[in-house]
mmCIF file of the N, C-alpha and C atoms, coordinates in Angstrom:
data_MODEL
# 
_entry.id   MODEL 
# 
loop_
_atom_site.group_PDB 
_atom_site.id 
_atom_site.type_symbol 
_atom_site.label_atom_id 
_atom_site.label_alt_id 
_atom_site.label_comp_id 
_atom_site.label_asym_id 
_atom_site.label_entity_id 
_atom_site.label_seq_id 
_atom_site.pdbx_PDB_ins_code 
_atom_site.Cartn_x 
_atom_site.Cartn_y 
_atom_site.Cartn_z 
_atom_site.occupancy 
_atom_site.B_iso_or_equiv 
_atom_site.pdbx_formal_charge 
_atom_site.auth_seq_id 
_atom_site.auth_comp_id 
_atom_site.auth_asym_id 
_atom_site.auth_atom_id 
_atom_site.pdbx_PDB_model_num 
ATOM 1   N N  . UNK A 1 1  ? -21.892 11.681  14.812  1.00 0.00 ? 1  UNK A N  1 
ATOM 2   C CA . UNK A 1 1  ? -22.136 11.938  13.413  1.00 0.00 ? 1  UNK A CA 1 
ATOM 3   C C  . UNK A 1 1  ? -20.870 11.661  12.581  1.00 0.00 ? 1  UNK A C  1 
ATOM 4   N N  . UNK A 1 2  ? -19.726 12.165  13.055  1.00 0.00 ? 2  UNK A N  1 
ATOM 5   C CA . UNK A 1 2  ? -18.475 11.920  12.322  1.00 0.00 ? 2  UNK A CA 1 
ATOM 6   C C  . UNK A 1 2  ? -18.122 10.444  12.291  1.00 0.00 ? 2  UNK A C  1 
ATOM 7   N N  . UNK A 1 3  ? -18.380 9.747   13.392  1.00 0.00 ? 3  UNK A N  1 
ATOM 8   C CA . UNK A 1 3  ? -18.090 8.315   13.442  1.00 0.00 ? 3  UNK A CA 1 
ATOM 9   C C  . UNK A 1 3  ? -18.941 7.559   12.423  1.00 0.00 ? 3  UNK A C  1 
ATOM 10  N N  . UNK A 1 4  ? -20.192 7.933   12.264  1.00 0.00 ? 4  UNK A N  1 
ATOM 11  C CA . UNK A 1 4  ? -21.078 7.275   11.306  1.00 0.00 ? 4  UNK A CA 1 
ATOM 12  C C  . UNK A 1 4  ? -20.598 7.539   9.870   1.00 0.00 ? 4  UNK A C  1 
ATOM 13  N N  . UNK A 1 5  ? -20.218 8.768   9.589   1.00 0.00 ? 5  UNK A N  1 
ATOM 14  C CA . UNK A 1 5  ? -19.706 9.103   8.259   1.00 0.00 ? 5  UNK A CA 1 
ATOM 15  C C  . UNK A 1 5  ? -18.422 8.326   7.977   1.00 0.00 ? 5  UNK A C  1 
ATOM 16  N N  . UNK A 1 6  ? -17.563 8.248   8.958   1.00 0.00 ? 6  UNK A N  1 
ATOM 17  C CA . UNK A 1 6  ? -16.310 7.500   8.808   1.00 0.00 ? 6  UNK A CA 1 
ATOM 18  C C  . UNK A 1 6  ? -16.593 6.028   8.536   1.00 0.00 ? 6  UNK A C  1 
ATOM 19  N N  . UNK A 1 7  ? -17.508 5.429   9.282   1.00 0.00 ? 7  UNK A N  1 
ATOM 20  C CA . UNK A 1 7  ? -17.878 4.023   9.100   1.00 0.00 ? 7  UNK A CA 1 
ATOM 21  C C  . UNK A 1 7  ? -18.433 3.783   7.705   1.00 0.00 ? 7  UNK A C  1 
ATOM 22  N N  . UNK A 1 8  ? -19.331 4.660   7.249   1.00 0.00 ? 8  UNK A N  1 
ATOM 23  C CA . UNK A 1 8  ? -19.921 4.502   5.919   1.00 0.00 ? 8  UNK A CA 1 
ATOM 24  C C  . UNK A 1 8  ? -18.857 4.649   4.834   1.00 0.00 ? 8  UNK A C  1 
ATOM 25  N N  . UNK A 1 9  ? -17.937 5.565   5.024   1.00 0.00 ? 9  UNK A N  1 
ATOM 26  C CA . UNK A 1 9  ? -16.858 5.742   4.054   1.00 0.00 ? 9  UNK A CA 1 
ATOM 27  C C  . UNK A 1 9  ? -15.993 4.491   3.982   1.00 0.00 ? 9  UNK A C  1 
ATOM 28  N N  . UNK A 1 10 ? -15.650 3.929   5.131   1.00 0.00 ? 10 UNK A N  1 
ATOM 29  C CA . UNK A 1 10 ? -14.845 2.697   5.150   1.00 0.00 ? 10 UNK A CA 1 
ATOM 30  C C  . UNK A 1 10 ? -15.580 1.548   4.476   1.00 0.00 ? 10 UNK A C  1 
ATOM 31  N N  . UNK A 1 11 ? -16.861 1.395   4.735   1.00 0.00 ? 11 UNK A N  1 
ATOM 32  C CA . UNK A 1 11 ? -17.642 0.324   4.108   1.00 0.00 ? 11 UNK A CA 1 
ATOM 33  C C  . UNK A 1 11 ? -17.692 0.496   2.589   1.00 0.00 ? 11 UNK A C  1 
ATOM 34  N N  . UNK A 1 12 ? -17.865 1.729   2.138   1.00 0.00 ? 12 UNK A N  1 
ATOM 35  C CA . UNK A 1 12 ? -17.907 1.996   0.698   1.00 0.00 ? 12 UNK A CA 1 
ATOM 36  C C  . UNK A 1 12 ? -16.558 1.676   0.059   1.00 0.00 ? 12 UNK A C  1 
ATOM 37  N N  . UNK A 1 13 ? -15.480 2.105   0.693   1.00 0.00 ? 13 UNK A N  1 
ATOM 38  C CA . UNK A 1 13 ? -14.145 1.845   0.147   1.00 0.00 ? 13 UNK A CA 1 
ATOM 39  C C  . UNK A 1 13 ? -13.830 0.356   0.113   1.00 0.00 ? 13 UNK A C  1 
ATOM 40  N N  . UNK A 1 14 ? -14.243 -0.369  1.129   1.00 0.00 ? 14 UNK A N  1 
ATOM 41  C CA . UNK A 1 14 ? -13.984 -1.811  1.153   1.00 0.00 ? 14 UNK A CA 1 
ATOM 42  C C  . UNK A 1 14 ? -14.754 -2.534  0.066   1.00 0.00 ? 14 UNK A C  1 
ATOM 43  N N  . UNK A 1 15 ? -15.961 -2.069  -0.269  1.00 0.00 ? 15 UNK A N  1 
ATOM 44  C CA . UNK A 1 15 ? -16.734 -2.696  -1.348  1.00 0.00 ? 15 UNK A CA 1 
ATOM 45  C C  . UNK A 1 15 ? -16.086 -2.455  -2.704  1.00 0.00 ? 15 UNK A C  1 
ATOM 46  N N  . UNK A 1 16 ? -15.375 -1.332  -2.856  1.00 0.00 ? 16 UNK A N  1 
ATOM 47  C CA . UNK A 1 16 ? -14.745 -1.006  -4.127  1.00 0.00 ? 16 UNK A CA 1 
ATOM 48  C C  . UNK A 1 16 ? -13.501 -1.843  -4.408  1.00 0.00 ? 16 UNK A C  1 
ATOM 49  N N  . UNK A 1 17 ? -12.914 -2.403  -3.385  1.00 0.00 ? 17 UNK A N  1 
ATOM 50  C CA . UNK A 1 17 ? -11.695 -3.192  -3.539  1.00 0.00 ? 17 UNK A CA 1 
ATOM 51  C C  . UNK A 1 17 ? -12.071 -4.673  -3.521  1.00 0.00 ? 17 UNK A C  1 
ATOM 52  N N  . UNK A 1 18 ? -11.833 -5.325  -4.651  1.00 0.00 ? 18 UNK A N  1 
ATOM 53  C CA . UNK A 1 18 ? -12.156 -6.749  -4.744  1.00 0.00 ? 18 UNK A CA 1 
ATOM 54  C C  . UNK A 1 18 ? -10.874 -7.527  -5.018  1.00 0.00 ? 18 UNK A C  1 
ATOM 55  N N  . UNK A 1 19 ? -10.689 -8.646  -4.345  1.00 0.00 ? 19 UNK A N  1 
ATOM 56  C CA . UNK A 1 19 ? -9.494  -9.455  -4.601  1.00 0.00 ? 19 UNK A CA 1 
ATOM 57  C C  . UNK A 1 19 ? -9.574  -10.100 -5.987  1.00 0.00 ? 19 UNK A C  1 
ATOM 58  N N  . UNK A 1 20 ? -8.424  -10.345 -6.569  1.00 0.00 ? 20 UNK A N  1 
ATOM 59  C CA . UNK A 1 20 ? -8.371  -11.027 -7.867  1.00 0.00 ? 20 UNK A CA 1 
ATOM 60  C C  . UNK A 1 20 ? -7.868  -12.437 -7.644  1.00 0.00 ? 20 UNK A C  1 
ATOM 61  N N  . UNK A 1 21 ? -8.164  -13.332 -8.567  1.00 0.00 ? 21 UNK A N  1 
ATOM 62  C CA . UNK A 1 21 ? -7.635  -14.695 -8.447  1.00 0.00 ? 21 UNK A CA 1 
ATOM 63  C C  . UNK A 1 21 ? -6.108  -14.679 -8.477  1.00 0.00 ? 21 UNK A C  1 
ATOM 64  N N  . UNK A 1 22 ? -5.508  -15.677 -7.869  1.00 0.00 ? 22 UNK A N  1 
ATOM 65  C CA . UNK A 1 22 ? -4.051  -15.755 -7.755  1.00 0.00 ? 22 UNK A CA 1 
ATOM 66  C C  . UNK A 1 22 ? -3.390  -15.761 -9.131  1.00 0.00 ? 22 UNK A C  1 
ATOM 67  N N  . UNK A 1 23 ? -3.936  -16.498 -10.088 1.00 0.00 ? 23 UNK A N  1 
ATOM 68  C CA . UNK A 1 23 ? -3.301  -16.567 -11.405 1.00 0.00 ? 23 UNK A CA 1 
ATOM 69  C C  . UNK A 1 23 ? -3.282  -15.206 -12.104 1.00 0.00 ? 23 UNK A C  1 
ATOM 70  N N  . UNK A 1 24 ? -4.294  -14.395 -11.916 1.00 0.00 ? 24 UNK A N  1 
ATOM 71  C CA . UNK A 1 24 ? -4.327  -13.049 -12.490 1.00 0.00 ? 24 UNK A CA 1 
ATOM 72  C C  . UNK A 1 24 ? -3.257  -12.183 -11.835 1.00 0.00 ? 24 UNK A C  1 
ATOM 73  N N  . UNK A 1 25 ? -3.131  -12.289 -10.518 1.00 0.00 ? 25 UNK A N  1 
ATOM 74  C CA . UNK A 1 25 ? -2.129  -11.517 -9.794  1.00 0.00 ? 25 UNK A CA 1 
ATOM 75  C C  . UNK A 1 25 ? -0.715  -11.918 -10.213 1.00 0.00 ? 25 UNK A C  1 
ATOM 76  N N  . UNK A 1 26 ? -0.462  -13.201 -10.363 1.00 0.00 ? 26 UNK A N  1 
ATOM 77  C CA . UNK A 1 26 ? 0.866   -13.682 -10.772 1.00 0.00 ? 26 UNK A CA 1 
ATOM 78  C C  . UNK A 1 26 ? 1.194   -13.194 -12.178 1.00 0.00 ? 26 UNK A C  1 
ATOM 79  N N  . UNK A 1 27 ? 0.214   -13.246 -13.103 1.00 0.00 ? 27 UNK A N  1 
ATOM 80  C CA . UNK A 1 27 ? 0.451   -12.730 -14.459 1.00 0.00 ? 27 UNK A CA 1 
ATOM 81  C C  . UNK A 1 27 ? 0.793   -11.249 -14.433 1.00 0.00 ? 27 UNK A C  1 
ATOM 82  N N  . UNK A 1 28 ? 0.090   -10.485 -13.586 1.00 0.00 ? 28 UNK A N  1 
ATOM 83  C CA . UNK A 1 28 ? 0.395   -9.060  -13.435 1.00 0.00 ? 28 UNK A CA 1 
ATOM 84  C C  . UNK A 1 28 ? 1.824   -8.862  -12.951 1.00 0.00 ? 28 UNK A C  1 
ATOM 85  N N  . UNK A 1 29 ? 2.224   -9.615  -11.911 1.00 0.00 ? 29 UNK A N  1 
ATOM 86  C CA . UNK A 1 29 ? 3.573   -9.468  -11.371 1.00 0.00 ? 29 UNK A CA 1 
ATOM 87  C C  . UNK A 1 29 ? 4.640   -9.808  -12.399 1.00 0.00 ? 29 UNK A C  1 
ATOM 88  N N  . UNK A 1 30 ? 4.432   -10.877 -13.147 1.00 0.00 ? 30 UNK A N  1 
ATOM 89  C CA . UNK A 1 30 ? 5.411   -11.275 -14.164 1.00 0.00 ? 30 UNK A CA 1 
ATOM 90  C C  . UNK A 1 30 ? 5.552   -10.199 -15.235 1.00 0.00 ? 30 UNK A C  1 
ATOM 91  N N  . UNK A 1 31 ? 4.451   -9.595  -15.617 1.00 0.00 ? 31 UNK A N  1 
ATOM 92  C CA . UNK A 1 31 ? 4.487   -8.514  -16.606 1.00 0.00 ? 31 UNK A CA 1 
ATOM 93  C C  . UNK A 1 31 ? 5.128   -7.263  -16.015 1.00 0.00 ? 31 UNK A C  1 
ATOM 94  N N  . UNK A 1 32 ? 4.708   -6.875  -14.826 1.00 0.00 ? 32 UNK A N  1 
ATOM 95  C CA . UNK A 1 32 ? 5.170   -5.652  -14.184 1.00 0.00 ? 32 UNK A CA 1 
ATOM 96  C C  . UNK A 1 32 ? 6.660   -5.693  -13.841 1.00 0.00 ? 32 UNK A C  1 
ATOM 97  N N  . UNK A 1 33 ? 7.153   -6.887  -13.515 1.00 0.00 ? 33 UNK A N  1 
ATOM 98  C CA . UNK A 1 33 ? 8.563   -7.021  -13.144 1.00 0.00 ? 33 UNK A CA 1 
ATOM 99  C C  . UNK A 1 33 ? 9.434   -7.477  -14.313 1.00 0.00 ? 33 UNK A C  1 
ATOM 100 N N  . UNK A 1 34 ? 8.898   -7.454  -15.519 1.00 0.00 ? 34 UNK A N  1 
ATOM 101 C CA . UNK A 1 34 ? 9.645   -7.747  -16.742 1.00 0.00 ? 34 UNK A CA 1 
ATOM 102 C C  . UNK A 1 34 ? 10.217  -9.160  -16.775 1.00 0.00 ? 34 UNK A C  1 
ATOM 103 N N  . UNK A 1 35 ? 9.528   -10.101 -16.154 1.00 0.00 ? 35 UNK A N  1 
ATOM 104 C CA . UNK A 1 35 ? 9.983   -11.493 -16.158 1.00 0.00 ? 35 UNK A CA 1 
ATOM 105 C C  . UNK A 1 35 ? 9.373   -12.247 -17.332 1.00 0.00 ? 35 UNK A C  1 
ATOM 106 N N  . UNK A 1 36 ? 8.190   -11.852 -17.751 1.00 0.00 ? 36 UNK A N  1 
ATOM 107 C CA . UNK A 1 36 ? 7.481   -12.522 -18.825 1.00 0.00 ? 36 UNK A CA 1 
ATOM 108 C C  . UNK A 1 36 ? 8.255   -12.409 -20.134 1.00 0.00 ? 36 UNK A C  1 
ATOM 109 N N  . UNK A 1 37 ? 8.206   -13.467 -20.933 1.00 0.00 ? 37 UNK A N  1 
ATOM 110 C CA . UNK A 1 37 ? 8.903   -13.477 -22.225 1.00 0.00 ? 37 UNK A CA 1 
ATOM 111 C C  . UNK A 1 37 ? 8.428   -12.308 -23.086 1.00 0.00 ? 37 UNK A C  1 
ATOM 112 N N  . UNK A 1 38 ? 9.367   -11.588 -23.667 1.00 0.00 ? 38 UNK A N  1 
ATOM 113 C CA . UNK A 1 38 ? 9.035   -10.443 -24.494 1.00 0.00 ? 38 UNK A CA 1 
ATOM 114 C C  . UNK A 1 38 ? 8.920   -9.135  -23.721 1.00 0.00 ? 38 UNK A C  1 
ATOM 115 N N  . UNK A 1 39 ? 9.044   -9.196  -22.417 1.00 0.00 ? 39 UNK A N  1 
ATOM 116 C CA . UNK A 1 39 ? 8.922   -8.006  -21.579 1.00 0.00 ? 39 UNK A CA 1 
ATOM 117 C C  . UNK A 1 39 ? 10.262  -7.556  -21.007 1.00 0.00 ? 39 UNK A C  1 
ATOM 118 N N  . UNK A 1 40 ? 11.327  -8.305  -21.269 1.00 0.00 ? 40 UNK A N  1 
ATOM 119 C CA . UNK A 1 40 ? 12.623  -8.007  -20.675 1.00 0.00 ? 40 UNK A CA 1 
ATOM 120 C C  . UNK A 1 40 ? 13.140  -6.629  -21.108 1.00 0.00 ? 40 UNK A C  1 
ATOM 121 N N  . UNK A 1 41 ? 13.897  -6.019  -20.238 1.00 0.00 ? 41 UNK A N  1 
ATOM 122 C CA . UNK A 1 41 ? 14.571  -4.761  -20.551 1.00 0.00 ? 41 UNK A CA 1 
ATOM 123 C C  . UNK A 1 41 ? 15.905  -5.089  -21.211 1.00 0.00 ? 41 UNK A C  1 
ATOM 124 N N  . UNK A 1 42 ? 16.520  -4.088  -21.822 1.00 0.00 ? 42 UNK A N  1 
ATOM 125 C CA . UNK A 1 42 ? 17.792  -4.326  -22.497 1.00 0.00 ? 42 UNK A CA 1 
ATOM 126 C C  . UNK A 1 42 ? 18.775  -3.207  -22.179 1.00 0.00 ? 42 UNK A C  1 
ATOM 127 N N  . UNK A 1 43 ? 20.055  -3.557  -22.184 1.00 0.00 ? 43 UNK A N  1 
ATOM 128 C CA . UNK A 1 43 ? 21.121  -2.587  -22.028 1.00 0.00 ? 43 UNK A CA 1 
ATOM 129 C C  . UNK A 1 43 ? 21.260  -2.028  -20.622 1.00 0.00 ? 43 UNK A C  1 
ATOM 130 N N  . UNK A 1 44 ? 22.175  -1.075  -20.516 1.00 0.00 ? 44 UNK A N  1 
ATOM 131 C CA . UNK A 1 44 ? 22.468  -0.502  -19.200 1.00 0.00 ? 44 UNK A CA 1 
ATOM 132 C C  . UNK A 1 44 ? 21.293  0.322   -18.667 1.00 0.00 ? 44 UNK A C  1 
ATOM 133 N N  . UNK A 1 45 ? 20.559  0.982   -19.560 1.00 0.00 ? 45 UNK A N  1 
ATOM 134 C CA . UNK A 1 45 ? 19.385  1.747   -19.133 1.00 0.00 ? 45 UNK A CA 1 
ATOM 135 C C  . UNK A 1 45 ? 18.318  0.787   -18.563 1.00 0.00 ? 45 UNK A C  1 
ATOM 136 N N  . UNK A 1 46 ? 18.126  -0.342  -19.213 1.00 0.00 ? 46 UNK A N  1 
ATOM 137 C CA . UNK A 1 46 ? 17.177  -1.336  -18.729 1.00 0.00 ? 46 UNK A CA 1 
ATOM 138 C C  . UNK A 1 46 ? 17.599  -1.905  -17.390 1.00 0.00 ? 46 UNK A C  1 
ATOM 139 N N  . UNK A 1 47 ? 18.893  -2.181  -17.249 1.00 0.00 ? 47 UNK A N  1 
ATOM 140 C CA . UNK A 1 47 ? 19.419  -2.683  -15.985 1.00 0.00 ? 47 UNK A CA 1 
ATOM 141 C C  . UNK A 1 47 ? 19.184  -1.667  -14.866 1.00 0.00 ? 47 UNK A C  1 
ATOM 142 N N  . UNK A 1 48 ? 19.408  -0.401  -15.177 1.00 0.00 ? 48 UNK A N  1 
ATOM 143 C CA . UNK A 1 48 ? 19.193  0.653   -14.184 1.00 0.00 ? 48 UNK A CA 1 
ATOM 144 C C  . UNK A 1 48 ? 17.723  0.707   -13.755 1.00 0.00 ? 48 UNK A C  1 
ATOM 145 N N  . UNK A 1 49 ? 16.792  0.584   -14.708 1.00 0.00 ? 49 UNK A N  1 
ATOM 146 C CA . UNK A 1 49 ? 15.367  0.590   -14.388 1.00 0.00 ? 49 UNK A CA 1 
ATOM 147 C C  . UNK A 1 49 ? 14.987  -0.586  -13.493 1.00 0.00 ? 49 UNK A C  1 
ATOM 148 N N  . UNK A 1 50 ? 15.529  -1.761  -13.815 1.00 0.00 ? 50 UNK A N  1 
ATOM 149 C CA . UNK A 1 50 ? 15.230  -2.956  -13.028 1.00 0.00 ? 50 UNK A CA 1 
ATOM 150 C C  . UNK A 1 50 ? 15.749  -2.806  -11.605 1.00 0.00 ? 50 UNK A C  1 
ATOM 151 N N  . UNK A 1 51 ? 16.970  -2.352  -11.456 1.00 0.00 ? 51 UNK A N  1 
ATOM 152 C CA . UNK A 1 51 ? 17.547  -2.184  -10.118 1.00 0.00 ? 51 UNK A CA 1 
ATOM 153 C C  . UNK A 1 51 ? 16.742  -1.160  -9.329  1.00 0.00 ? 51 UNK A C  1 
ATOM 154 N N  . UNK A 1 52 ? 16.319  -0.094  -9.973  1.00 0.00 ? 52 UNK A N  1 
ATOM 155 C CA . UNK A 1 52 ? 15.505  0.921   -9.299  1.00 0.00 ? 52 UNK A CA 1 
ATOM 156 C C  . UNK A 1 52 ? 14.149  0.338   -8.873  1.00 0.00 ? 52 UNK A C  1 
ATOM 157 N N  . UNK A 1 53 ? 13.534  -0.439  -9.759  1.00 0.00 ? 53 UNK A N  1 
ATOM 158 C CA . UNK A 1 53 ? 12.237  -1.027  -9.446  1.00 0.00 ? 53 UNK A CA 1 
ATOM 159 C C  . UNK A 1 53 ? 12.326  -2.016  -8.288  1.00 0.00 ? 53 UNK A C  1 
ATOM 160 N N  . UNK A 1 54 ? 13.407  -2.772  -8.227  1.00 0.00 ? 54 UNK A N  1 
ATOM 161 C CA . UNK A 1 54 ? 13.551  -3.798  -7.197  1.00 0.00 ? 54 UNK A CA 1 
ATOM 162 C C  . UNK A 1 54 ? 14.232  -3.269  -5.934  1.00 0.00 ? 54 UNK A C  1 
ATOM 163 N N  . UNK A 1 55 ? 14.395  -1.969  -5.843  1.00 0.00 ? 55 UNK A N  1 
ATOM 164 C CA . UNK A 1 55 ? 14.998  -1.371  -4.649  1.00 0.00 ? 55 UNK A CA 1 
ATOM 165 C C  . UNK A 1 55 ? 14.197  -1.798  -3.416  1.00 0.00 ? 55 UNK A C  1 
ATOM 166 N N  . UNK A 1 56 ? 14.888  -2.341  -2.442  1.00 0.00 ? 56 UNK A N  1 
ATOM 167 C CA . UNK A 1 56 ? 14.232  -2.811  -1.222  1.00 0.00 ? 56 UNK A CA 1 
ATOM 168 C C  . UNK A 1 56 ? 13.849  -4.280  -1.274  1.00 0.00 ? 56 UNK A C  1 
ATOM 169 N N  . UNK A 1 57 ? 13.978  -4.923  -2.441  1.00 0.00 ? 57 UNK A N  1 
ATOM 170 C CA . UNK A 1 57 ? 13.663  -6.346  -2.568  1.00 0.00 ? 57 UNK A CA 1 
ATOM 171 C C  . UNK A 1 57 ? 14.741  -7.155  -1.850  1.00 0.00 ? 57 UNK A C  1 
ATOM 172 N N  . UNK A 1 58 ? 14.326  -8.018  -0.963  1.00 0.00 ? 58 UNK A N  1 
ATOM 173 C CA . UNK A 1 58 ? 15.288  -8.790  -0.179  1.00 0.00 ? 58 UNK A CA 1 
ATOM 174 C C  . UNK A 1 58 ? 15.510  -10.167 -0.790  1.00 0.00 ? 58 UNK A C  1 
ATOM 175 N N  . UNK A 1 59 ? 16.757  -10.436 -1.092  1.00 0.00 ? 59 UNK A N  1 
ATOM 176 C CA . UNK A 1 59 ? 17.156  -11.766 -1.565  1.00 0.00 ? 59 UNK A CA 1 
ATOM 177 C C  . UNK A 1 59 ? 18.652  -11.915 -1.303  1.00 0.00 ? 59 UNK A C  1 
ATOM 178 N N  . UNK A 1 60 ? 19.127  -13.122 -1.379  1.00 0.00 ? 60 UNK A N  1 
ATOM 179 C CA . UNK A 1 60 ? 20.554  -13.367 -1.152  1.00 0.00 ? 60 UNK A CA 1 
ATOM 180 C C  . UNK A 1 60 ? 21.372  -12.648 -2.218  1.00 0.00 ? 60 UNK A C  1 
ATOM 181 N N  . UNK A 1 61 ? 22.504  -12.104 -1.822  1.00 0.00 ? 61 UNK A N  1 
ATOM 182 C CA . UNK A 1 61 ? 23.351  -11.339 -2.735  1.00 0.00 ? 61 UNK A CA 1 
ATOM 183 C C  . UNK A 1 61 ? 23.760  -12.176 -3.953  1.00 0.00 ? 61 UNK A C  1 
ATOM 184 N N  . UNK A 1 62 ? 24.052  -13.442 -3.743  1.00 0.00 ? 62 UNK A N  1 
ATOM 185 C CA . UNK A 1 62 ? 24.497  -14.299 -4.842  1.00 0.00 ? 62 UNK A CA 1 
ATOM 186 C C  . UNK A 1 62 ? 23.399  -14.514 -5.887  1.00 0.00 ? 62 UNK A C  1 
ATOM 187 N N  . UNK A 1 63 ? 22.154  -14.427 -5.498  1.00 0.00 ? 63 UNK A N  1 
ATOM 188 C CA . UNK A 1 63 ? 21.071  -14.690 -6.443  1.00 0.00 ? 63 UNK A CA 1 
ATOM 189 C C  . UNK A 1 63 ? 20.803  -13.529 -7.394  1.00 0.00 ? 63 UNK A C  1 
ATOM 190 N N  . UNK A 1 64 ? 21.266  -12.322 -7.080  1.00 0.00 ? 64 UNK A N  1 
ATOM 191 C CA . UNK A 1 64 ? 21.030  -11.178 -7.961  1.00 0.00 ? 64 UNK A CA 1 
ATOM 192 C C  . UNK A 1 64 ? 21.594  -11.433 -9.348  1.00 0.00 ? 64 UNK A C  1 
ATOM 193 N N  . UNK A 1 65 ? 22.852  -11.839 -9.440  1.00 0.00 ? 65 UNK A N  1 
ATOM 194 C CA . UNK A 1 65 ? 23.473  -12.023 -10.747 1.00 0.00 ? 65 UNK A CA 1 
ATOM 195 C C  . UNK A 1 65 ? 23.181  -13.380 -11.365 1.00 0.00 ? 65 UNK A C  1 
ATOM 196 N N  . UNK A 1 66 ? 22.786  -14.350 -10.552 1.00 0.00 ? 66 UNK A N  1 
ATOM 197 C CA . UNK A 1 66 ? 22.505  -15.685 -11.079 1.00 0.00 ? 66 UNK A CA 1 
ATOM 198 C C  . UNK A 1 66 ? 21.046  -15.869 -11.481 1.00 0.00 ? 66 UNK A C  1 
ATOM 199 N N  . UNK A 1 67 ? 20.123  -15.223 -10.768 1.00 0.00 ? 67 UNK A N  1 
ATOM 200 C CA . UNK A 1 67 ? 18.708  -15.490 -10.991 1.00 0.00 ? 67 UNK A CA 1 
ATOM 201 C C  . UNK A 1 67 ? 17.874  -14.232 -11.264 1.00 0.00 ? 67 UNK A C  1 
ATOM 202 N N  . UNK A 1 68 ? 17.995  -13.228 -10.427 1.00 0.00 ? 68 UNK A N  1 
ATOM 203 C CA . UNK A 1 68 ? 17.095  -12.078 -10.485 1.00 0.00 ? 68 UNK A CA 1 
ATOM 204 C C  . UNK A 1 68 ? 17.301  -11.248 -11.754 1.00 0.00 ? 68 UNK A C  1 
ATOM 205 N N  . UNK A 1 69 ? 18.513  -10.788 -11.982 1.00 0.00 ? 69 UNK A N  1 
ATOM 206 C CA . UNK A 1 69 ? 18.766  -9.905  -13.128 1.00 0.00 ? 69 UNK A CA 1 
ATOM 207 C C  . UNK A 1 69 ? 18.679  -10.616 -14.486 1.00 0.00 ? 69 UNK A C  1 
ATOM 208 N N  . UNK A 1 70 ? 19.215  -11.842 -14.639 1.00 0.00 ? 70 UNK A N  1 
ATOM 209 C CA . UNK A 1 70 ? 19.090  -12.512 -15.937 1.00 0.00 ? 70 UNK A CA 1 
ATOM 210 C C  . UNK A 1 70 ? 17.640  -12.774 -16.356 1.00 0.00 ? 70 UNK A C  1 
ATOM 211 N N  . UNK A 1 71 ? 16.731  -12.901 -15.391 1.00 0.00 ? 71 UNK A N  1 
ATOM 212 C CA . UNK A 1 71 ? 15.319  -13.126 -15.711 1.00 0.00 ? 71 UNK A CA 1 
ATOM 213 C C  . UNK A 1 71 ? 14.643  -11.869 -16.236 1.00 0.00 ? 71 UNK A C  1 
ATOM 214 N N  . UNK A 1 72 ? 15.252  -10.702 -16.030 1.00 0.00 ? 72 UNK A N  1 
ATOM 215 C CA . UNK A 1 72 ? 14.603  -9.434  -16.359 1.00 0.00 ? 72 UNK A CA 1 
ATOM 216 C C  . UNK A 1 72 ? 15.328  -8.613  -17.420 1.00 0.00 ? 72 UNK A C  1 
ATOM 217 N N  . UNK A 1 73 ? 16.620  -8.860  -17.617 1.00 0.00 ? 73 UNK A N  1 
ATOM 218 C CA . UNK A 1 73 ? 17.415  -8.069  -18.554 1.00 0.00 ? 73 UNK A CA 1 
ATOM 219 C C  . UNK A 1 73 ? 17.912  -8.984  -19.671 1.00 0.00 ? 73 UNK A C  1 
ATOM 220 N N  . UNK A 1 74 ? 17.611  -8.602  -20.901 1.00 0.00 ? 74 UNK A N  1 
ATOM 221 C CA . UNK A 1 74 ? 18.036  -9.388  -22.061 1.00 0.00 ? 74 UNK A CA 1 
ATOM 222 C C  . UNK A 1 74 ? 19.546  -9.501  -22.139 1.00 0.00 ? 74 UNK A C  1 
ATOM 223 N N  . UNK A 1 75 ? 20.027  -10.676 -22.422 1.00 0.00 ? 75 UNK A N  1 
ATOM 224 C CA . UNK A 1 75 ? 21.460  -10.938 -22.610 1.00 0.00 ? 75 UNK A CA 1 
ATOM 225 C C  . UNK A 1 75 ? 22.314  -10.442 -21.448 1.00 0.00 ? 75 UNK A C  1 
ATOM 226 N N  . UNK A 1 76 ? 21.787  -10.552 -20.237 1.00 0.00 ? 76 UNK A N  1 
ATOM 227 C CA . UNK A 1 76 ? 22.545  -10.098 -19.061 1.00 0.00 ? 76 UNK A CA 1 
ATOM 228 C C  . UNK A 1 76 ? 23.709  -11.043 -18.819 1.00 0.00 ? 76 UNK A C  1 
ATOM 229 N N  . UNK A 1 77 ? 24.878  -10.473 -18.631 1.00 0.00 ? 77 UNK A N  1 
ATOM 230 C CA . UNK A 1 77 ? 26.060  -11.272 -18.293 1.00 0.00 ? 77 UNK A CA 1 
ATOM 231 C C  . UNK A 1 77 ? 26.723  -10.633 -17.078 1.00 0.00 ? 77 UNK A C  1 
ATOM 232 N N  . UNK A 1 78 ? 26.911  -11.433 -16.011 1.00 0.00 ? 78 UNK A N  1 
ATOM 233 C CA . UNK A 1 78 ? 27.566  -10.906 -14.817 1.00 0.00 ? 78 UNK A CA 1 
ATOM 234 C C  . UNK A 1 78 ? 29.006  -10.510 -15.114 1.00 0.00 ? 78 UNK A C  1 
ATOM 235 N N  . UNK A 1 79 ? 29.506  -9.550  -14.361 1.00 0.00 ? 79 UNK A N  1 
ATOM 236 C CA . UNK A 1 79 ? 30.896  -9.122  -14.545 1.00 0.00 ? 79 UNK A CA 1 
ATOM 237 C C  . UNK A 1 79 ? 31.869  -10.140 -14.041 1.00 0.00 ? 79 UNK A C  1 
# 
């Protein structure tokens, strides 16, 4: 009985989750990660939010100041 209830619950949950087209997902990511024009953060508080959000993101150390942060923080200038 429990196995049947578990199976039905899994089937119901799987029906509720529908994949989205790739372009919709990419637009969401660009907005959510503040890369989209007009969505950039500003100042030290904005930089702190971006670093916190990207915690655990793996990329080469050199790319943080050249590519990652300038795309998300307005007027970002490396030290």
